[in-house]
N, C-alpha and C positions, 0 to 999 in steps of 0.2 A: 504493500500500500504506500510505501515511501515514494515510489516512482510517480504515482498518480498525484501525490501532494506536491512534488517538485514541479510537475507539468502544470498543475493548477496555479501554483505560485508564480511560475514564469509567465503564464497567460495573464494573470491578474496584474502583476507588477509592470510588465512591459507593454500592456494594453494590446496584445496580439490576439484579439478575439476572433479574427478571421481564420486562425489556425484551428479553433475548436471544432468546426464542422468537418474539416479534413481529418482530424484525429479520430473523431467519432466514426466516420465512414470507414476509415482504415481498420479500426478495431472491429467493427461489425463484419466487414468482409473477411478478416482473418478468423473471426469466430465461426462464420458460416463455412469457410473452407475446412477448419479443424473438425467441426461437428459432422460434416457430410463426407469426410475423407473415406470412410469405410462403407458408405452406402451406395445404392444404385444410382443416386443422383450425381455422384462424383464426375463421371465422364461428361455429363451435360454441363455441369458447373465449370469445369476446366475449359470446355469448348467456348464458353462465353468470353473468357479472359484470354 
């Protein structure tokens, strides 16, 4: 959880709010790839990217 706090502090102090949506989308995409890695959807998901 320390990494998330550091990222949050960086965004808050440096006023880099435009980075927040990019970070959220990257986290969601990585979570989707990790969760569907062993499923039948994996070939279709990798074909999209």
